[in-house]
N, C-alpha and C positions, 0 to 999 in steps of 0.2 A: 504494499499499499504506499511505502514511502515515495516512490517517484511518482505515484498519482496524486499524492497529497500535495507535492510541490506544483505540480502541473494544475492541480485543481485551484491551489490558492492564487497562483499566477494567472489564471483565466479570471477567477473572480475580480482580482484586482484590474485586468484589463476592461471588464464589462461595466459600462458607465451604469447599468441598470442597477447593480449589485450595491446596496446601501451600508449593510452592516452585517458583522459576526454576532450572532446573539449566542449568549452562553448562559444557561439556566443550571442552578444547582439547588434542589430541596436538602435540607439539612435537619438534624435533631440533636439534642444534647446527648452526650456520650453516656449520660445517666438514664436515657430513655426518652420517650415522648412525653412532652409536657412537663418535663423537670424545669425547674427554675433556672434562668440563666441571667447573667449579670450584663445589662449593657453598660457602655462607657458613660461617665459622669463627667458634666460639665458645670461651670461656675454658675451657681445661682444669681439669678436677676436681683436679688435681695442682697444687699452689702453684709456682709458677716454673717449670713446663713449657711452653715456648713451642711445641711440637710441634702444627700443626693439629689442631684437633679439629672433627668434624663431626657434624651429626645423622644417624648412620648406625645401620640396624638390620640385621644380619647375615642374619635370617631372617623374612621377611614374606610375606603373600600379595601375589600380584602379579594384578591385575586382567585380566579377559578380556572381549573385546568380544562382545556377542549379534549375533543375526541384524540388528537395526536400527542396529549401529554403537555403542550405548551400552556403556561399560563397568561393567555392573551385576552382574558376578558374577567368581568367582576362578577361575583356570587350576588344573587340577587333572591328577595323575600318572594313568598307565593303571589303577592300583589304586584311583583314586577319591580319593586323599588330597591335600590342598592343596599345590600347588609352592610350595617357600618359597625366596626368594631374597633378595640384598640390596636394602635400600630405604634412599634418601638424601634429604633434604630440600634442594631448590634454592631453593626460596622458602618462607618460613613463613607461617602465617595472618596473623600481624600485618603481614609485610611485604607480602602481597599486597593487604591491605586499605589500606595507605598508597599503593600502588602506582595503585590504582584512585581513590581519595580525592583523591591528587594530579593525577592526569591530568584530574579534573573541574575542580578551583580553577584550575589552569594554562592551561585551555583554554576559558575564559569566552567568548570571542572565538567559537571555532566552534561552542559550544552556544548562543550568543545569548542569554544571561543574566548577571545579575550576581549573584555568590555572596555571601550574608550571611555574618556571623561576625564574630571580633575579628582584626583585623590589626595586628601591631605593628610598626611602620615604623622602618626604621634611619636613620642620620643621614649622609647622603652628603656634605653640606657640610662637616660637622666634618672629614672626611678631606681635603677640598681645603685647607682652612685650616692644616692641621697641616704644620710645615716639617720638624723632625727625624726622623729615620727611626723612632726609638722610638716617637714619638707616632704617626706615620702607621700603624703596625703595630696600634696599639690603634684607631686612627680607623677603619681599614679592617674590624675587626672588628664595629665599630658601625654599618657599613652594612648589614648583613645585616638583612632582611625577613622574616617568617613569621606565620603565621596560625593559628586554630583548625582549620585544614583539613591543615597540617603536623604538629601537635605530636601527641605519641604518644597524649595523653589529651583530644584535641580541647577543647573550651572549658573545661573544668574542670583543664588542665594547669598545672603549677607554673609553666612560663614565660609563661602568661598571667596566673595571680592575683597574680604578683608584678612584673606590667608595670605602667605608670604610666598612671592615667586622667586625671589633672591634674596639673600641676606640685607636687611633692613629696608626692605622694600614690599608693600602690600600690593597684592594684584591690581588694586583700583588705584595705584599710584603710578602705575606703569602706563606712559601715553607714546610708547615706540611702535614704529612698526614691528610686526613679527610677536609682540608680547601676549601673554595671555588674555589680558583686558580687549585686546583687539580682536581675538578670536571670539571672545563672549559677545563683545558688542556688534559683530559683523555676521554671525552665525542666525540665521532667521530662515523663515520660510521663502522668502525670496532668494535666499542663498543657500538652497536646500542641501547640495552637495555637502557644503561645509556642515550644516547642522545634524545631517546624517552621519557623518563620518566621524565627527566627533561626541556629539550627543543624541542617539537615537532615542534615548529614553525621553527626551524632550518632545521629539516628533510624536510620540504615542501618548504621554501623560500632559504634556503641555507646558508653557513656562509664559512669564511675563516680566520682562526687564522694563520696570515701570518708573524708575528713578536713577539719578546718578550719571547720567548720559543723555547726550541729545537723541540717540538712538531709543526706539520705543518698540524693540522686537517683542513678539508675542506669537504663541501658538495656542489654538484652542485645543482643549483635552479631547482626543480621540476615542479614549478607552474611558468608559463609565461603568462603575459597579456599585452597589449597595447592599448589604444583608441586613433585612429586615424581618422582625417578629410580627406575624398578625394575628388578630385574636389574642391579643397581649392582655393579661390580667396580672395587675400589681400583686406582688407577694411581699408581706412584711416579714421581717427577720430581726434579731436583736442580738447581741453579744454583750457578755460581762467578762471583763480581765480579773482572772484571779490571782491569786498570791501565795507562793509556796511558804511565805510566812504565817499565812493565816489572818492576813489584815492589817492595818494600822490604824490608830485613832485618828478621826479627821481632826480633833482638838489638838493633836500634835503640830509643831510648828519646825518645818524642816528648811533647809536650803543647800545651796551648793558655794563654795568657797575653794577657789584653786583646783576646781576640779574634783574637789572630795565633798562627800554629802555632810551636811552639818544638822545638829538636832539641838533644839531649844538654845539657841546661840545669837538670839536677838533677830533671827531672820523671820521672814514672812513667806508662808507658803503652806498648804495642805500637802501630805503627803502624795495625794492623787496627782499635782501638779508636776510631780517628779517622776512620776511613772510608779510610785509605791502603793501598795495597799490594793485593796478591791476598788474596782471602777465599772459600776454597772452601765450598761448602756440601754437606752429606749429603744424599743421596735420602730424601726423605719421600712420604707419600701426600699428592698435591695436587690431585687430581680423581678422577673416576669415568667410566667408560665405561658407558652404560646401554642396556638392551634397550628401555626403554620410558620416556617422559618425558610425563608427563600432568598437566596441571591441571584440577582438578575443583572447580567453583564453585557455590554455591547463595545464594539470597536466599530467606529463610524468610518466607513470609507471615503466618503466625502471630505471628512474632516483630512484625512490622511493625503487625498487627492489636490489639497489647498499647497501642498509642497511643491516648489516650482523647481524642476531640473532641466538641464541642458537639452535633454530629448526625452521624447516617450518611453524609449527602450530603457534608460537609466531610472526613470520613474517607475517603471513596472517594475525593476529588479529591486530597487531600494523598498518599495512599499510591499512586496513579497516578504522581504527580510523583516520587516518590521511587523506585518500580520504573524509571520511565523514564531517572532520574538514573542509576542503577545500571547500567542496560544502556550508556549511553552512555560511562561511566568504563570498562567491561568492554572495550569497542571501543577507546577511545583507549589504554587501556594495551597494547593488542597492536601499537601503532604503535613501540615501543620494547621490542624483545626483548633489549637489553643489560640484565643484571643487575649483573655485575661483572667484573673483568678475568677472563679466561677461562671465562666464561660468557654466551655471545650465542645465543639461542634464535630459531628462527622456527616458526610455528604453520603445521603441514601439513595438519591436519585440525580441524574444529570442529563442534559441535552444539549447540542449545539446545532446550529444551523444558519445559514443565509438569509436573510431580509432585502427583497427586491420590490423596487417600485411598480414593477409590472405584475407581481403576483399577489398583490392585495395583502390580506392577513395570514396567508398560507407562508409557512417557513420552509425552505428547503434544506431538509435534515442532512446533517453532518455526523457520520458515526464519529464518537469521541475518540480521537486517536492517542495511542499510547505515548508516553514521552520519547521513547526510543524512535518513534516513526517521526516525531517532529522534530527531533535532535537530527535526524538524517535528511530530512526536507530542509531545516534550516541551514545545515552544512552545504547542500546543493544550491540554496539561495544565496549564501555568503560568496560561495565560488563566483556565481556568475555575476554578482555585484562587483566582486574584485576585479573580474576581467574586463568590467567597464570603467575602471578606475574608482570604484567607490567601496575600496577597502575599507575596513574601520582603521582610525587612526591610533597610533600608540597610546596608552594613558600617560597623561601628565601628571606629574607628582608635583604637590604643593607641601608647605610646613607650615606651623603655627607661627603667626606673626608676634611680633612683643605686645601688641595691643590684646591678642587675643590670650596670651598668656596672663596679661595683667587682669582681664575677665574672669578668667579661671582661677587666678589667685584670689580674687575678690570673692567669688562664690565659694571656694574652699574655707576661706578665713569665716565668711558669715555661717557657713553650715557648722564649723567646728565651735563657733561662738554659741549657736543654738543647742550643740550637743552637750557643752559644758555648763549650759544654763547660769550664765555669770551671776556672780553674788550680787545681790541688789544693793548690798551696803557701800 
């Protein structure tokens, strides 16, 4: 099927009537259907309110499966009115893009290619050379590495712009020909060869260079996916922190001085303020039991076709690579159904297909390929692109700038101060 998969994708890319690749996954909690799952929490609109806040809509449509197994319509009541149920977001559009994107870059060996992009390397040797605990905490923070595949805004992210291209120079300070800044500011849909060869993830997941330069390059998101729980019922849960000492009197006054616990020493604070004693919690909504958990993903071919290449031949070759990269990322992301504490899911049914402007609601089903089949087809597509001068560029290595080190140092100091609970006196 491998060769036919490559040919099929290439033909779909060339066919202007093909609008999207649709990928649908029905999921359930690993604990079984209707087990509560924990959605992501967001900041409360009320300042100071620490109650978990979710993206929950109490009255929303619920999708209904058609005769071919696609959720293309909505459930209705006996009188024909739409059935309204609770709807909760279990993973947002941005989060799902990040999962697929990172699945690609962190599985390069399995995909048999080297990802281009901007890679900010940490400094692990510094951690080994530090002796004091305080310095080692900072040094450990500086060992973290990341890339334009990991950052929220891809190659135009602030963490990339303010990294160091050469000693003493940040990327965004360089205004010379051939600099990384020039690459970032010139790679655009209008110069698609440059964007594709250096930042293929930006072609799929979008970007927007919105400030810091006269250029305002941007690319709409071609891949869109959301994981949603339908028929969602809020479930309350509570928790009480126990104490191996058996508790501590709330009347007792304790504090911390020079990192050490002090008792009845003129300090102000209850034991629970410092993590001591029994700490009871009130029941609040922490999860949702869902009638249906559904991930609906699409890759828009018209969005990809907005990339401007020197020839139709190059355009077809590049877009074929991008579609297959997306397929690979989608399959790899399924390997890890753990989203967060209290939310681990397993795929119980999935369907892939092509949507066309000439076929109405009918979806031309594509048998879900194996990862091996996609990898082999991707290899063929990459070879074809390379033969046309569209081979992926070598990764570009950057390092932490002095300014980024200062930001990290300030964060480490702040966290250290919180952990020590500085003496109020």
